N, C-alpha and C positions, 0 to 999 in steps of 0.2 A: 697721763699722757695723751699722747698726739699721737692717733697712727698715719700711717703713709697711704694717699688717695692712691686705687688699684691702678695698675698698670691697664695699662688694651692689651688684651689677646691680639698674637696678629691672627691677620685671616688662615686658615688653613686650605691651601696650591689644590684647587680641581687635577685627580691625572687626569693628564690627557687620553685619549681613545687608541686604542690600540692599533698599529697597521693593521694588523689579520682582522677585528670588526668590522671595517670600514669597505675592503675588498669581500668581508662573505656580502654585505648590506649591496654592492653594486653587483655581485653574482646573485645573490635573487633576486634583484628589478632583472639581471639581463633573464636569465632562468622564464618570469615571469612573463614577460615579452614576451617571449621564444612558447611559452604552452598556449600564448593569446593568438599568437598568425596563425598557430596551426590547429587552434581549432576553428577558427572563422577560413581558414582552408579548409576542414574538413567540412566544416558547412554550405563552403561556396557545390563542396564537392558535387555533396549527399542534394544538393536541389537543383546542380547540373545535371545530375543522375534521373531524377526525378524529372525537371525540364525535359531529357529525350525520351524519356522514360511513356510520357506522356505524349511526347510527338509521335513517337514513335519510330517504326528504322527512317531514312531517308531513301525515295523512291530514282530510280535512275531514270538516262535514257534508255529507250530502245529495252526494256525490263518487264518480266510479271512480277506484282506486287500480292503481296494477301495481306488481306484483309480479318483479321477477327472483330465477328459480326456483332460478341456480347461491351470491348470494349468502343469496336470505335476507330481499331488503331492499325496499321497497319504497321502487320509485323515480321514481314521477311520483305524480299527487291531480291528475282532471281537472275541475270544480263542473262538477255537471248545473240546479240551477239549482231542484231538488224533487226531494220525496221520491222513492227508485226504491220500487218491490216486484219486480218483474223481468229477466231478463239471464241473453240469450242471444248465443254470437259465431256468423257466419257470413256467409261474403264479403269479407275481411278485415278486418270491421267490428264492436264493440261498440255493440251495441242493447240499448236497458235505457230499459226502461216507466218512467213517473212516474203518482203518485197523482192529476193533474192531464190526465188527461187525452196524455200527452204523447210524443215520441217523446225519443231522445237517441242521436247516430248519433256511435258515436267511433270515425277511420281506428286499426287500431293498432299502423298503421307511425311514423307521426306524430305519432297522438294529435290530429287535426282535428275541430273537430265540430260538426255538425247535425242540426238536430230540424223537427218536426213534430209538426201537429198528427194526434190519434186520432180516430171518429168513437166510439169504446167506452173501458174501461179495460179496459188490457193486465196484467189478470193472469196470464197464458199466450202464455209464448213460444218457438213452435221457426223452423229454416233448416235446408232446405237443399226440394231437389225447384224451382228455378227461383223462389224465392221466400218470404220471414221472413211469417208468421202467428202474426196475434195474436187470441187468444181473451177472449171479455171471461165468463170462468165460468157465463155464464146460456145465452146462448144464439147471441149474433150469433159471426163470424169474420168476420177482414178479414184480406187479401191485400198486401202493399209489396213493391217496388218495389225491387230493392236498388242498380240502376243509378241515379235517383233518389227514394229516399228520402220514393215522396212512395203517395200509398195506389188500388195500385193498382184494387182492389176489395173490396168484404165484401154479406156474405150473411146472413142469420138462417136458422140449419140445422132447428129444430123454431121449430112455435107454440106458446105458453107465457105464461102472464100474467108482465109483465116489472114490478118492481119500481115502486107506487107507481102500476099500472095494475087497475081492477077487474076485471066479467066471470067469468065460469064456466071459465073457461084454468087450466090446473094450473098451480102457481110453476113458475118455472123456475129451469135447475141443472146445473152440468155442469165438471169436475173437468179441466186437463190441455190436451195440444194438443201432437201428436209427426208428425212426418215416416218414413213408413217403407215398403217395397214400392216407393220412386216417388211417396206416394200421400201422406194429411194424412189423420191418423185426431186425432178425437174426444169427449173423453170427457161424455157425458149421463148426468142423473141427473134421469129425470120426479118431474115433483111434486115436486122438491127432493129426493127421496129416493135416499140412496148409495152402500146400502149391497147387496151383491150376496142375493139375483136381479133389484135393481130396477135394473139402472146400464147402461149402451147408451155400443157405439161406435161409434163415426157414421164411415163410408170416408167422405171427399169427396176427388174430383175437383180439383184445383189450377187446372184449366182455366176451368173457370168455378163452381167451388165448388158445384156440383151432390151430394149424397150420392150413393152409388154400395152402397147395404149400411150391413147393419148385425148388429155382434155386440150375440148379447144376454145379459143374467147377470153381468156381471160388478158387481167395487166397481169408484167411484169417487172420485176424488182426486189422485193424477200421472201425467200419461202419459208414456213414454220407448222406446226403438230402440234393437235390439241383439244380439246372436248369433241376426240374422233371426229374431225376433219382435219384438211392441209391447208392454212390461209397460204392468198398471192397477196400483196401490199406493190403496188407501183404508185411512182407520181410522175408516170406521162399523158401532159396535160392538165389533169387532176387529180387528189390523192385520191385514191382506193383505192377497198380489202375486199379481195372472193375465198369465199368460203364455198372449197369444195368437195362431194363426201363420195370417199374414195370408192368405195360398193359402185356410185351408181353414174359420177361423176358431173352430175347436178350442179353449179354453181352458182353464189348464190351472193350476187354484187350489192356495193355500201357508198357508195357515195359521205369519204366524214368533214357533215359543218359547212362540202362545200367548197372549202380550198384549194384555192391554183397548188398544181403540181411542178415540173418543174425540177432542176437541179438543187435550188434554191430550202426547196421541204423532202429530200430525197426520202424513205424509212429508213428504219434503225429493222435491228433483227428482230424476229418475233416472238416471243418463247411463251410459256403456257405454264401454270399457278394458280391456284387457289378458285379452280373449278372455273377459269378464266382467261380469256386469249390479250393478253399484252406484247405493244405494239409502237411505235412516236414516230414524231415525222418533225426534221428541225425547224419547222415553226413554236415550239416548247412548250409542243403539244404529249403528252400521253393517253393511249386509247386502251380502251380498258371494252372486252369483246365479250360474252354471251353467247356461249356454243350455241344456243337453241335463237342467236338475232337478236337486235338491239345492240349499241354498244355507249360508253362515261366517257367522256375528256377530262382529262385532269392537266389543269394548265403550272410549267415548270417554271424556275426560275431561268430556269439555260438552257438549250438542243440537247434533247437528250443522241449519243452515237453507238448506245447501248446496251441492254437491258437482258435482266437478271431473276430469276426467282429463288428466293430464298425461304429455310422454313420460317425465320422468321420477319419475314418482308417481302416485295417488292426495290431492288436496286436498278438505279438510272446514274449512266455515268453523263455524266455532262463535255462539251467541250469545253469546257475553262481551269480542269483541275479536279473536279468536287463530282465525288462520289453519292449517290444519294439515299438514304432507306424514305420506301413508302408507306404508310400504312395504305392496306392491297384493301382497304372499307370507304374511305374517306378525302385519297390523295395524300393525306396532308406530309410533308417533308417529319419526319422524326429525328430524324442522326444526317449530317452529316462530315464524311470525309475526304479532306487531299488528300493530291497523290506528290501537291510539291509540285503545283504547273503547269503538270506532260498532259499529251493530249492522251486522250482515254482509246484507243479505237475496237476492244472487247472487254466480257465483263461474263463472269461462268461460277457459278456454284459448287464444288465440291471441296471434302474433306472436310466440314465443318466450317470453311474460309470462303471469302467471298475476294477472287480473284481477277487479277484487273493486264492488261496489255495493254502496255505506254511505249508513246513513239517520241516525239523529242519534248 
């Protein structure tokens, strides 16, 4: 029997993909793209937030910025409403004098702000002996009540010709206010002569603002207290610092390295800390004075505008918008904090924070 050859079987047709499967693949792809975009967005947001936290709070013009000493970041910024020119800490508050004859007072714990009008320009400030003391750099001394934040009393300490007045009286002048030995001390420059031996320190009774005594033959510029003495630093003619014994009135003068004086080398504020007295000058120098005599000079990267003492070191504000923390033993800069290029005009420590008053 002859067999028939097998006929080739027809190829089985492949079923076409249903439309719903294509749509599902497309939907899954879109979902994956959305998920990836969302994750990337979250990653950028977290990174941006961390970056902002690292940079700290931005510092505005005419404000009071708070720096956390541990992190070295600006953690708060309080607007002042006017250009500041002086700052002091006392009675749990920051007292900021501005060029519009006003005092802005900020509580260190919760940053609540109040303000009061002043009868004088708050060029110099001091806190202690039961009050906050405002000296206009001419002749007028004002006491603010730390509880009511209002003017308690005011007195012109010496007779002189105020700006804009005529007459035969000499021109007004003075510099600095400080609290030492429970009394208020004010620097007087008779006839606007600030160099020694023309300067006078006036000791004032805080109860009635009555002058109790005078120490003559000092240099006038900035005043501070520390180490049981009053310190007066000036740059009229040459840069000098006087140590005054409050009890005897004895003056011990030091010329600071023969550095020339004048407005170009004006002194900063004078503070006490770590057993020394600290002051700076526009010549990029920071001076550490021993109460018993002698001093050490530290060079700074920029001219200092204000100084404050804190538990972790000596803080120095510079005109380039930088706040430096220095080791009080070596003078080495251990931390630098930026305040956004603003111009610091005052520095103080209160409530565990470093506070910086900045202008433009």
